[in-house]
N, C-alpha and C positions, 0 to 999 in steps of 0.2 A: 504494500500500500504506500503510495507516494503523496506527500502533503506539501503543497505550495504555501509558504508562510509570507504574508504581506507585512511590511514594517516601514516606519519612517527611517530616515537615514542617519539620524544623530547617533553619537556613540552610545548614549544611554538606551535609545530605542533598539539599537543593534545588540546591546547586552541582553535585553529582554528577549529578542528574537533568537539569539544563540542559546540562551537558557532554555527556551521552549523547544528549540530544535534538538538540544541534547537529551531532554526528557523523552521526546518522541523517538529519537534514534535508539535510546536505551530500551524502548519498548518494541523495537524491531521494524520501525517504519523508516522509509527513505524520505528525505526532505530537500526542499529548495527554498532559498530566501529571495524574496522579490522586494527591491527598494522602491518606495513610493513617496513622492514629494507632496506635502499637504499645504493648504492655505496658511495654516499657522506657522509653517516653516518658511514660507515665502515672504510673508508680510511681517517685517520686524520693526517697522518705524511707527507702529501704533500699538496701544495697549490692547489686550484681549477683549476688554469690554467695548472698545471702539470697533473692533472687527465684527463682533457678534459672537455669542458663545456656541451656537449650535454647529457642531461638526467641524470646528476650526482645525482640529488635529485628526479627524476621522473620515471626512467626506470622501476623499479620494480613495482611501482604502476600501470604504464601503462600496464605491462604484465598481471596484475590481472584484469584490465578493459577488456582486450581482451578476456580472458577466462571466464569471468562472475563471478569470485570469489567476486568481488565488483561491485557496480553499479556506484559509483562516486569516484573520487580521489580529495582530498582537498589539495591544494598547496598554499604556499605563491606565489602570482602572479609574484613577481620579480625573483623567482627561475625557472620559466618555460622557456624552450627553445623557441626561437622566431618562430620556425616552428614546428608544430605538424605533425605526420604521418597522412595520409589521412583517416585512419580508426578511428581516434580519433577527439574529438571536445570539445571546451569550451562552456558551456551552461549558465554560470553565473559568475558574479563578485560581491562580497559583497561590501557594502558601505565602502568607503575608510577612513582609519584613517589618522591623521596628517602625512604628508609625509617626514618631515625633518629627516636628520641625526642628531645624538646627540653625544656629547663627554661625556663618562661615567667614573667617577673616584671617589675614596675616598677622593681625594684632590679637594674640591669644588672651589678652587681659580684658577685652571688651565684654561687658555684661549688660543686658538690657536693663536690669534692675539697679545698676550702679548709680543712676541719677545723672551720669555724664552724657551730654548730648552728642550724638554722632549720626552719620548718614547711612541708612540701610537701603539696599537695592532689592526690589521684588516686583514681579509682574502680577502678583495675586491680590485681588481686592479683599479677600478674606484676611490675609496677613496685614495689609495696610490698615484695614479697619480695626483689627485687634491691637495693632501697635498704637493707634490713636486712643483706643479705650484703656489699655493697661499701661502704656509707656508714652504719654503725649510729648515727652521731651525728645523723642526720636524723630528725626526727619527722614522721609522716604523719597526715593527716586525710582521711576519706572525702569525695570530691568528685564528686557525681553531677550530671547535667544536661547540656544542650548547651553548646557552647563559650562562647556569650555568657553563659549562666548561671554558668559556672565563673569567667569573667573578672569578673563582677559580685561573686562571692564573694571573689575575690582583692582587688578594690577595697575591699570591706567589711572587709578585714583578717582574714578567717577563716584565711588562710595567707599565707606569704611568697612562695611560688612554686607553680606548677602543672606537673606532668609531663604532656606531651601528645605525640601523633604530629606530626611536622613537617608531614606532608601536610595535615592539617586546619588547622593554624595558617597555613600558606602560602596555602592556597586561600581562607581568610577574610581574608587580607592583614593578619595581625598579626605579620609578620616582625620588626617593630621591637621587639616585646616579648620576643624570644628572647634569654635571657641565656647559654645554653650548648647546643650540639649534643652530645648524649651519644654516647659511643663505642659502635660496634656490637659490639666485643669484650666490653664489659661489659653493655650494655643491648641485647642481641639482641632484635629486635622480635617482636611477636605475628605468628603465621602470617597472611599475606595483607595485612599493613600496607602502605598506600600505593597499593593498587589498588582499582578499582571492579568488582564482580562483577555479572554479568547473569544472572538466574534466570528460568526459564519453566516452564510445565507441559509434560509429555511430550506432551500432546495438541495443543500449538500447531502450526499448519500448518507443514509442512517448509519451504515456500518462505519463510515469514516467518523461521523460525529461521536458515536459510542466509544470508539477506540481512543480518540483524542481526549474525550472526557475522562476516561479511566486513567490515562497516563498523566493528565495535567491538573485535574480538579482537586483542590484541597477542601474537604467537606466543611470544616469549622470556618475557614475563611469565606467560603461561599455563603454560609448561613449569615455571617456578619454583613457581608456586602449586599445580600438581598434585602436585609433590613435597612441598611444605609441608603441604598438606591431607591427603595420604596419611599423612604422619608424625603429624599431630595425630589423625587418625582411629584409627590403630593404638594410640596412647596413650590413646584415649578422653578426650581433653581438650576442654574447651569454652572459651568466651570468659571464663569466670570461674575457670579453672584456670591456675596460673602455668607453663604450657608455652610455650616460645618456639622460633621456627624461621625461618631465612632461607636461601633458595636463590639461586644464581646460575647462569647458563647461558653457556657459551663453548665454541666449537669442538666441537660435538656432545657435550659433557659437561655434566652438571648436578651441582653441588656444593651440599650442604645442611649447614648447621651448626644444631644444635638441642639442646634439653635441657629440664630441669625443675628448679625450685628449690622447696625446702620453704617453707611459709608463714612460718616464723620466720627464713628466710634462712640457716640453718646448713648446709644441704646443697644443693649445686648440682652437677648432673651436666650435662656438655656434651660433645658429640662432633661429628665431621664425617664425612660419607660422600659419595663421588662415584660416578657411574655414567653410563650412556648416557642422553643427553637424549631419546632416542626412547622410553625407559621411565621417566619421572620418578617415577611412583608406586612402582615397585620400589625406587628409591633412597630415597624417603621411608620406606618400610616397613623397609628394611634399617637405616636410622638408628634407627628406633624399637626394633627388635629388639635392636640393640647396647646401647641405653640400658636396656632392660628387663633385659637380662642383668647390667647393672652396678648394678641396684638402683632403677631408676626406678619400678617397680611398687609397691614399699613406700612410696616418697614419695607417689605418687599416691593410694594407699589412705588414708594419713594425712590428706592434703588433703581428700579426699571425706568422711571422717569428721568433719572440722572444719567443713565448709561445708554 
């Protein structure tokens, strides 16, 4: 059985594709990696919220799933839009890496809580809003591009530090540049952060789908991400909206903490919901409903008007 794997061309995306390829080959499949350029890779002079969140890093891969040029697309799960088109599906989530955000800098003495003002680069509206909420003395600059591009901008002095997901920094072996691991209580991550998602067309042969799922899917991670993605979908949040959510699964129970923060950082709503791990999407939806009752809808409307 031969599997064509579609991926973006950045070093981190290729790490993910080779990771998936290795797991498939260990299971006896042959593979081929297909490089695909996306809109998010091509447009680097505007923030993600200005481009529009839907399919920024996925549209071109999904087009090739539909016409059969690739069998699966490999994505960072946090880059996936909350709703897929009906002709596409997610069939696996790989085991999750440590989910924290990290502060990366050549100055290892920098700490967000030190009270010292400095400049942080990030392209994430969630991280910008959380910095405004918890650390208003920190100034931010928009920082687009792949990890190596951002590190070059750091070298050039465009900022003092960068806020990134630990998973990407670790996979690219830049652990030595981590100045601080941020608290999950403050910097609850983006939905899906730390896992690789496998997408395919509904028309892909069932035998291929089943084999890929057996070799790639991590059950506990899938349970958590189904809860998180249902939560995000109900709030109609995309990867450019400052919605955050993190689930954990233990003893047949899934627990998800999530919320939304206004762009100016002044309003932050956060709640936790638990329920049966056998129905993770219900738990995610329940959390979203709880937040909507408490005013999340008004915050989200204001965010969308601004972006």
